[in-house]
C-alpha positions as CSV (number, residue, x, y, z in Angstrom):
1,M,33.1,3.9,-19.9
2,G,35.0,1.3,-17.9
3,K,34.3,-2.3,-17.2
4,I,33.4,-3.8,-13.8
5,T,34.2,-7.5,-13.7
6,N,32.9,-10.5,-12.0
7,L,29.7,-9.0,-10.6
8,F,26.8,-10.6,-12.3
9,G,27.8,-13.6,-14.5
10,F,25.6,-12.5,-17.3
11,D,24.0,-15.2,-19.5
12,N,22.2,-13.1,-22.2
13,S,19.7,-14.7,-24.5
14,Y,17.5,-11.9,-25.7
15,A,20.5,-10.1,-27.1
16,G,21.2,-13.2,-29.2
17,L,17.9,-12.7,-31.1
18,P,17.8,-10.9,-34.5
19,Q,18.8,-7.4,-34.1
20,R,15.4,-6.0,-35.2
21,F,14.2,-7.1,-31.8
22,F,16.2,-4.3,-30.1
23,S,18.7,-1.5,-30.5
24,K,22.2,-1.9,-29.1
25,Q,22.4,1.0,-26.6
26,N,24.7,1.9,-23.8
27,P,23.3,3.9,-20.9
28,R,24.1,7.6,-21.2
29,P,26.6,8.8,-18.6
30,V,25.5,11.1,-15.8
31,A,27.4,13.8,-14.0
32,A,27.6,12.8,-10.3
33,P,25.7,9.6,-9.4
34,K,25.0,8.9,-5.7
35,L,23.5,5.8,-4.3
36,I,20.1,6.3,-2.7
37,K,19.2,2.6,-2.0
38,F,20.7,-0.8,-2.6
39,N,18.5,-3.8,-2.1
40,A,21.0,-6.1,-0.5
41,S,18.5,-8.9,0.3
42,L,17.5,-9.1,-3.4
43,A,21.1,-9.0,-4.5
44,A,21.7,-12.1,-2.2
45,E,18.7,-13.9,-3.6
46,L,20.0,-13.3,-7.1
47,G,23.5,-14.5,-6.2
48,L,25.2,-11.2,-7.1
49,Q,28.8,-10.7,-5.9
50,L,28.3,-7.2,-4.4
51,N,29.3,-7.7,-0.8
52,G,31.7,-5.2,0.5
53,K,31.4,-2.8,-2.4
54,T,31.3,0.8,-1.5
55,D,28.3,3.1,-2.2
56,E,30.5,5.0,-4.6
57,Y,31.4,1.9,-6.5
58,L,27.7,0.7,-6.7
59,A,26.6,4.3,-7.8
60,Q,28.9,4.1,-10.8
61,F,27.4,0.8,-11.9
62,F,23.7,1.4,-11.1
63,S,23.9,4.8,-12.9
64,G,25.2,3.2,-16.1
65,N,28.4,5.1,-15.9
66,E,30.3,1.8,-15.7
67,I,29.3,-1.3,-17.7
68,P,29.9,-4.7,-16.0
69,S,31.8,-7.4,-17.9
70,G,29.4,-9.7,-19.8
71,A,26.7,-7.0,-20.2
72,E,25.2,-6.5,-23.6
73,P,23.1,-3.3,-23.2
74,I,20.0,-3.1,-25.5
75,A,16.8,-1.2,-25.7
76,L,13.9,-3.4,-26.6
77,A,11.4,-2.9,-29.5
78,Y,7.7,-3.3,-28.8
79,A,4.4,-1.7,-29.6
80,G,1.2,-1.3,-27.6
81,H,-2.4,-0.2,-27.2
82,Q,-2.3,3.0,-25.0
83,F,-5.7,3.9,-23.7
84,G,-7.1,1.9,-26.6
85,G,-5.0,3.5,-29.3
86,F,-2.2,1.6,-31.1
87,S,1.4,2.8,-31.3
88,I,4.8,1.6,-32.2
89,L,6.9,2.1,-29.1
90,G,10.1,0.6,-27.6
91,D,12.3,1.3,-24.6
92,G,12.5,5.1,-24.6
93,R,14.2,5.5,-21.3
94,A,15.4,2.1,-20.3
95,V,18.3,-0.2,-21.2
96,L,18.5,-3.9,-20.5
97,L,22.0,-4.6,-19.3
98,G,21.6,-8.4,-19.6
99,E,20.3,-11.5,-17.9
100,I,21.5,-13.5,-14.9
101,I,20.6,-17.0,-13.7
102,A,19.9,-17.1,-9.9
103,A,20.9,-20.0,-7.7
104,N,17.4,-21.6,-8.1
105,G,17.9,-21.7,-11.9
106,T,15.5,-18.8,-12.6
107,R,16.5,-16.3,-15.3
108,F,16.1,-12.6,-14.6
109,D,16.6,-9.4,-16.6
110,I,18.6,-6.6,-15.1
111,Q,17.4,-3.2,-16.5
112,L,18.3,0.4,-15.9
113,K,15.3,2.7,-16.1
114,G,15.9,6.4,-16.6
115,S,19.2,5.8,-18.3
116,G,18.9,8.2,-21.2
117,Q,17.8,8.5,-24.7
118,T,17.6,5.5,-27.0
119,A,16.6,4.8,-30.6
120,F,13.0,4.6,-29.3
121,S,12.8,7.8,-27.2
122,R,10.6,9.7,-29.7
123,G,12.1,13.1,-28.8
124,G,12.0,12.4,-25.0
125,D,15.0,12.9,-22.8
126,G,15.1,9.2,-21.7
127,R,15.5,10.2,-18.0
128,A,13.5,9.6,-14.9
129,G,12.8,11.9,-12.0
130,L,13.6,11.2,-8.4
131,G,9.9,11.0,-7.4
132,P,8.9,8.3,-9.8
133,V,12.0,6.3,-9.1
134,L,11.3,6.3,-5.3
135,R,7.6,5.5,-6.1
136,E,8.7,2.5,-8.2
137,Y,11.1,1.3,-5.5
138,I,8.6,1.6,-2.7
139,I,5.7,0.0,-4.4
140,S,7.4,-2.7,-6.4
141,E,9.1,-3.9,-3.2
142,A,5.9,-3.6,-1.2
143,M,4.0,-5.6,-3.8
144,H,6.6,-8.4,-3.6
145,A,6.2,-8.5,0.3
146,L,2.4,-8.6,-0.2
147,G,2.8,-11.7,-2.3
148,V,1.9,-10.2,-5.7
149,P,4.0,-11.3,-8.8
150,T,6.1,-8.2,-9.7
151,A,9.2,-6.8,-11.2
152,R,11.5,-5.7,-8.3
153,S,13.9,-2.9,-7.5
154,L,17.6,-3.7,-7.0
155,A,18.9,-0.1,-6.6
156,A,18.2,3.6,-7.0
157,V,20.6,6.4,-7.6
158,V,20.4,10.1,-8.1
159,T,22.3,11.3,-11.1
160,G,23.6,14.7,-10.0
161,E,21.7,16.2,-13.0
162,Q,18.3,18.0,-13.3
163,I,15.7,17.1,-15.8
164,Y,12.7,19.1,-16.9
165,R,9.1,18.2,-16.6
166,E,6.7,20.9,-15.4
167,A,9.7,22.3,-13.6
168,A,13.4,21.3,-13.0
169,I,13.6,18.2,-10.8
170,D,16.4,15.9,-9.7
171,G,17.2,13.0,-12.1
172,A,17.4,9.5,-10.9
173,I,17.7,5.9,-12.2
174,V,16.1,2.7,-10.8
175,T,17.5,-0.8,-11.5
176,R,14.6,-3.1,-12.3
177,V,14.7,-6.9,-12.0
178,A,12.0,-8.9,-13.9
179,A,11.5,-12.4,-15.1
180,S,11.7,-10.8,-18.5
181,H,10.5,-7.7,-20.3
182,I,8.5,-9.5,-23.0
183,R,5.3,-7.6,-23.2
184,F,1.9,-8.2,-25.0
185,G,3.1,-5.3,-27.1
186,T,6.2,-7.2,-28.2
187,F,4.0,-9.6,-30.1
188,E,1.8,-6.7,-31.4
189,Y,5.1,-5.1,-32.7
190,F,5.9,-7.9,-35.0
191,A,2.3,-8.6,-36.0
192,A,1.8,-4.9,-37.0
193,K,4.9,-5.2,-39.2
194,N,3.7,-8.4,-40.8
195,D,7.0,-9.9,-39.6
196,F,5.6,-13.4,-39.0
197,D,9.1,-14.9,-38.8
198,G,9.9,-12.4,-35.9
199,L,6.5,-13.2,-34.3
200,K,7.3,-16.9,-34.3
201,I,10.8,-16.2,-32.9
202,V,9.5,-14.2,-30.0
203,A,6.7,-16.7,-29.3
204,D,9.2,-19.6,-29.3
205,Y,11.5,-17.7,-27.0
206,A,8.7,-16.8,-24.6
207,I,7.5,-20.4,-24.5
208,T,11.0,-21.6,-23.8
209,R,11.7,-19.0,-21.1
210,H,8.4,-18.9,-19.3
211,Y,6.2,-21.8,-20.2
212,P,8.5,-24.7,-21.3
213,N,5.8,-27.2,-20.2
214,I,3.7,-26.4,-23.3
215,S,6.6,-26.6,-25.8
216,K,5.5,-30.1,-27.0
217,S,1.9,-29.2,-27.2
218,E,-0.1,-29.9,-30.4
219,N,-0.5,-26.1,-30.7
220,P,2.0,-24.4,-28.4
221,Y,1.0,-20.9,-29.6
222,L,-2.6,-21.4,-28.6
223,E,-1.4,-22.9,-25.3
224,L,0.8,-19.8,-24.8
225,L,-2.3,-17.6,-24.9
226,R,-4.1,-19.9,-22.5
227,E,-1.1,-19.9,-20.0
228,V,-0.8,-16.1,-20.2
229,A,-4.6,-15.7,-19.6
230,K,-4.2,-17.9,-16.5
231,S,-1.3,-15.8,-15.3
232,Q,-3.2,-12.5,-15.9
233,A,-6.3,-13.9,-14.1
234,F,-4.2,-14.7,-11.1
235,L,-2.3,-11.4,-11.2
236,V,-5.3,-9.1,-11.5
237,A,-7.2,-11.0,-8.8
238,K,-4.2,-10.3,-6.5
239,W,-4.4,-6.6,-7.4
240,M,-8.0,-6.5,-6.5
241,N,-7.4,-8.4,-3.3
242,I,-5.2,-5.6,-1.9
243,G,-6.9,-2.6,-3.4
244,F,-4.2,-1.9,-5.9
245,I,-4.9,0.2,-9.0
246,H,-2.3,0.0,-11.8
247,G,-3.4,3.1,-13.5
248,V,-1.9,2.4,-17.0
249,M,-2.9,-1.1,-18.1
250,N,-1.8,-0.5,-21.7
251,T,-0.7,-3.6,-23.6
252,D,2.9,-2.5,-23.5
253,N,2.7,-2.6,-19.6
254,M,1.5,-6.2,-19.4
255,L,4.2,-8.8,-19.2
256,I,3.9,-12.3,-20.7
257,S,5.4,-13.6,-17.4
258,G,2.4,-12.5,-15.4
259,E,4.4,-9.9,-13.3
260,T,3.3,-6.4,-12.4
261,I,5.4,-3.8,-14.2
262,D,5.6,0.0,-14.8
263,Y,4.7,1.6,-11.5
264,G,3.7,5.0,-12.9
265,P,0.4,6.6,-11.7
266,C,-0.4,3.5,-9.6
267,A,-2.1,3.8,-6.2
268,F,-3.8,1.9,-3.4
269,M,-7.4,2.5,-2.5
270,D,-8.2,4.2,0.8
271,N,-12.0,4.1,1.3
272,Y,-13.6,1.3,-0.8
273,D,-15.1,2.5,-4.0
274,P,-15.1,0.3,-7.2
275,K,-15.0,3.4,-9.4
276,T,-11.8,4.7,-7.9
277,V,-9.3,6.4,-10.3
278,Y,-6.0,8.0,-9.4
279,S,-4.1,8.4,-12.6
280,S,-4.1,12.0,-13.8
281,I,-3.9,10.7,-17.4
282,D,-6.9,8.4,-17.1
283,R,-9.5,11.1,-17.7
284,H,-12.4,8.8,-18.5
285,G,-11.7,6.1,-15.9
286,R,-10.7,3.4,-18.4
287,Y,-8.4,1.8,-15.9
288,R,-10.4,2.4,-12.7
289,F,-10.4,-0.3,-10.0
290,E,-13.5,-2.1,-11.1
291,N,-12.4,-2.2,-14.8
292,Q,-9.1,-3.9,-14.2
293,P,-10.3,-7.5,-15.0
294,I,-12.3,-6.2,-18.0
295,I,-9.2,-4.4,-19.4
296,A,-7.1,-7.6,-18.7
297,Q,-9.5,-9.5,-20.9
298,W,-9.4,-6.8,-23.6
299,N,-5.6,-6.9,-23.6
300,L,-5.6,-10.6,-23.9
301,A,-7.8,-10.2,-27.0
302,R,-5.1,-7.9,-28.5
303,L,-2.5,-10.5,-27.8
304,A,-4.7,-13.2,-29.3
305,E,-5.0,-11.1,-32.5
306,A,-1.2,-10.9,-32.8
307,L,-0.9,-14.6,-32.3
308,L,-3.5,-15.6,-34.9
309,P,-1.0,-16.3,-37.8
310,L,0.8,-18.8,-35.6
311,I,-2.2,-20.5,-34.2
312,D,-3.8,-21.7,-37.5
313,A,-3.4,-20.8,-41.2
314,D,-7.2,-20.8,-41.4
315,V,-7.9,-17.5,-39.7
316,V,-11.6,-18.5,-39.0
317,K,-10.3,-21.5,-37.0
318,A,-7.6,-19.4,-35.3
319,V,-10.2,-16.8,-34.2
320,K,-12.6,-19.5,-32.8
321,A,-9.8,-21.2,-30.8
322,C,-8.8,-17.8,-29.3
323,E,-12.3,-16.7,-28.6
324,E,-12.9,-19.8,-26.5
325,I,-9.8,-18.9,-24.3
326,I,-10.7,-15.2,-24.0
327,A,-14.3,-16.2,-23.0
328,E,-13.0,-18.4,-20.3
329,F,-11.1,-15.5,-18.7
330,P,-13.8,-14.1,-16.4
331,T,-14.5,-17.5,-14.9
332,I,-10.9,-18.2,-14.2
333,Y,-10.5,-14.7,-12.8
334,Q,-13.6,-15.1,-10.5
335,E,-12.4,-18.4,-9.2
336,N,-9.1,-16.6,-8.2
337,C,-11.0,-13.8,-6.7
338,L,-13.3,-16.0,-4.7
339,E,-10.4,-18.1,-3.4
340,N,-8.6,-14.8,-2.3
341,M,-11.7,-13.4,-0.7
342,Q,-12.5,-16.6,1.2
343,A,-9.0,-16.5,2.7
344,K,-9.4,-12.8,3.6
345,L,-12.6,-13.9,5.5
346,G,-10.7,-16.7,7.2
347,L,-12.5,-19.4,5.3
348,A,-10.7,-22.5,4.0
349,L,-13.6,-24.4,2.6
350,N,-15.6,-23.5,-0.4
351,E,-19.3,-23.1,0.4
352,D,-22.3,-21.8,-1.6
353,G,-23.0,-18.3,-0.6
354,D,-19.4,-17.3,0.1
355,L,-19.3,-14.9,-2.9
356,A,-22.6,-13.3,-1.7
357,L,-21.2,-13.0,1.9
358,A,-18.0,-11.3,0.5
359,Q,-19.9,-8.9,-1.7
360,E,-22.2,-7.9,1.2
361,F,-19.0,-7.0,3.1
362,L,-17.7,-4.9,0.2
363,D,-21.2,-3.2,-0.1
364,I,-21.0,-2.2,3.5
365,L,-17.6,-0.7,3.0
366,H,-18.8,1.3,-0.1
367,T,-22.0,2.5,1.6
368,N,-20.2,3.7,4.7
369,Q,-17.1,5.0,2.9
370,L,-14.8,2.7,5.0
371,D,-11.2,2.0,4.6
372,Y,-10.6,-1.1,2.5
373,T,-7.4,-2.4,4.1
374,N,-8.3,-1.6,7.8
375,S,-11.8,-3.0,7.5
376,F,-10.6,-6.4,6.4
377,R,-7.9,-6.4,9.1
378,Q,-10.6,-5.6,11.6
379,L,-12.0,-9.0,11.1
380,L,-9.3,-10.2,13.5
381,D,-11.1,-8.2,16.2
382,F,-14.5,-9.6,15.1
383,A,-13.1,-13.1,15.4
384,K,-12.0,-12.4,19.0
385,G,-15.5,-11.5,20.0
386,E,-14.8,-7.8,20.4
387,I,-17.7,-5.3,19.9
388,V,-18.7,-5.2,16.2
389,P,-19.5,-1.7,14.8
390,R,-23.2,-1.2,14.1
391,E,-22.9,-1.3,10.3
392,F,-21.4,-4.8,10.5
393,E,-23.8,-6.3,13.1
394,Q,-26.1,-8.2,10.7
395,W,-23.2,-9.2,8.4
396,S,-21.1,-10.5,11.3
397,K,-23.9,-12.8,12.4
398,K,-23.9,-14.4,9.0
399,W,-20.2,-14.7,9.0
400,Q,-20.1,-16.3,12.4
401,I,-22.6,-18.9,11.2
402,R,-20.6,-19.5,8.1
403,R,-17.4,-20.0,10.3
404,T,-19.1,-22.9,12.1
405,K,-18.9,-24.9,8.9
406,E,-15.1,-24.8,8.9
407,V,-12.9,-27.6,10.0
408,N,-10.2,-25.2,11.2
409,N,-10.3,-24.1,14.8
410,P,-10.8,-20.4,15.6
411,E,-7.1,-19.8,16.0
412,E,-6.3,-21.2,12.6
413,M,-9.1,-19.2,11.1
414,S,-7.7,-16.0,12.7
415,R,-4.2,-16.9,11.4
416,L,-5.7,-17.2,7.9
417,I,-7.3,-13.7,8.3
418,Q,-4.0,-12.2,9.4
419,E,-1.9,-13.8,6.6
420,N,-4.3,-12.5,3.9
421,N,-5.2,-9.1,5.1
422,P,-2.2,-6.7,5.4
423,A,-1.8,-4.3,8.2
424,F,0.4,-2.1,6.1
425,I,0.1,-1.0,2.4
426,P,2.0,1.8,0.6
427,R,-0.7,4.4,1.5
428,N,-0.6,7.1,-1.0
429,H,-0.2,10.0,1.4
430,L,2.8,8.3,3.0
431,V,4.4,7.6,-0.4
432,E,3.9,11.2,-1.2
433,E,5.4,12.4,2.1
434,A,8.5,10.2,1.5
435,I,8.8,11.6,-2.1
436,V,8.4,15.2,-1.0
437,A,10.9,14.8,1.9
438,A,13.5,13.3,-0.5
439,S,12.9,15.7,-3.4
440,Q,12.6,19.0,-1.6
441,N,14.8,18.4,1.5
442,A,17.1,15.6,0.5
443,N,15.7,13.8,3.5
444,F,15.5,10.0,2.8
445,A,14.6,9.0,6.3
446,P,10.8,8.8,5.6
447,F,11.6,6.7,2.5
448,E,13.8,4.3,4.5
449,E,11.3,4.0,7.3
450,L,8.4,3.3,4.9
451,I,10.5,0.6,3.1
452,S,11.2,-1.0,6.4
453,V,7.6,-1.2,7.6
454,L,6.3,-2.4,4.2
455,A,8.8,-5.3,4.2
456,N,6.5,-7.1,6.7
457,P,3.0,-6.0,5.7
458,Y,1.1,-8.8,7.5
459,A,2.9,-8.4,10.9
460,D,1.5,-6.7,14.0
461,T,4.3,-4.3,14.3
462,S,4.1,-2.3,17.5
463,G,4.9,1.4,17.2
464,S,3.9,1.5,13.5
465,E,0.3,2.7,14.0
466,H,1.1,5.8,11.9
467,Y,1.6,3.6,8.8
468,R,-1.8,2.0,9.3
469,T,-3.8,5.2,9.7
470,P,-5.9,6.4,6.7
471,P,-5.2,9.9,5.5
472,R,-6.7,13.0,7.1
473,T,-8.9,15.1,4.8
474,D,-5.9,17.3,4.1
475,Q,-3.6,14.4,3.3
476,I,-5.9,12.6,0.7
477,V,-4.2,12.0,-2.6
478,T,-6.6,12.5,-5.4
479,A,-4.3,12.1,-8.4
480,T,-1.1,10.4,-9.2
481,F,1.2,11.1,-12.2
482,C,3.1,9.3,-14.8
483,G,6.9,9.6,-14.6
484,T,7.1,10.9,-18.2
């Protein structure tokens, strides 16, 4: 492998931790990489010196065939509760190239996903298929545009090789950018090994990198749990706000930073149903839509268990302190949800009865099997005085009365509705269409068009009605699949 110089200006900190935190691992070379997509706007935000580079040049780098100067490739060690069962894991198909510091001073990880076997692959090939790579690119970038904390996608390449799942498929690699890749499972890993020195190191590192404001606290490790709980309450409320279903809320897929990561069998709801499940591996609905806040709290309890030795030498005191934080989570989550829902309804003030008003709206959607995204967007029409569908007549009268209590004028209320109810989401059938066109016909036009529309999800983009239309019966996606 060669060296590409002066691209990133790496400033690696995780690679400076004790070596038991990771395995040094170069990406495995691929046969004939070809660039599918390069996220030029994200590269500019990160301050990367990539202007004027050819697709061929970028393909060599984003495939891992060439390693940039300053990179220290590593595969991270971690554990996790997967569907409730604990496992020792690690990056089985990803390599962290290193870290960069953007112009605003924020530190980011640059990681190749699908880059080949590592010490943690557990018999897997360490590769990713084209379909899952396109899904991750589409949905991670859409989530960013929707205002949801998320890891992002910097580039995608096909490898020129085939990999084998149910059948032979094209291999691909996505370059992921995240605030870090420290997972709940990272803490579980060291706790499970009774490596309390390692546990303290990673906790101190996480505090310094993500929550430096608590470093001088009387009990920074307890405050770390509190801050992570707040970030998860905010994050999951955002998911619920847009009808997003993660699909695999294992503790190894939850980041300490509060970003969404690991877009495997994720999906967006069409018709509103709290029990909606898409993931083909979630056979009992553990991670269904309505369960996401419950699972977030469960995951936080697992993080708390790992942190106990750091919080207090007296385990009884440590447990009691953690239980208080875990018990507060539903309240903090509900506060976030109510604030989000009020904004969706165009309400800036907090009034008694707002939660009941929102729940009644959701009940109407559920009873009448109505589209979640479009029904909220339709409030713009209601606000203009257009004819209200029969099922909303009584509710709309209550809503209009509630609107009279606002200090904002009607135009400002409508602006609030528009800014908090997307016109465009990554609808499952459109994502599948883009994946099929690329995978079966090497046609990336649907992928490019979908990316373009989703970049401005709250805009009234003329000529894009196709992307707002719910699926026909024959287009409905009933199951989504994990990339492994």
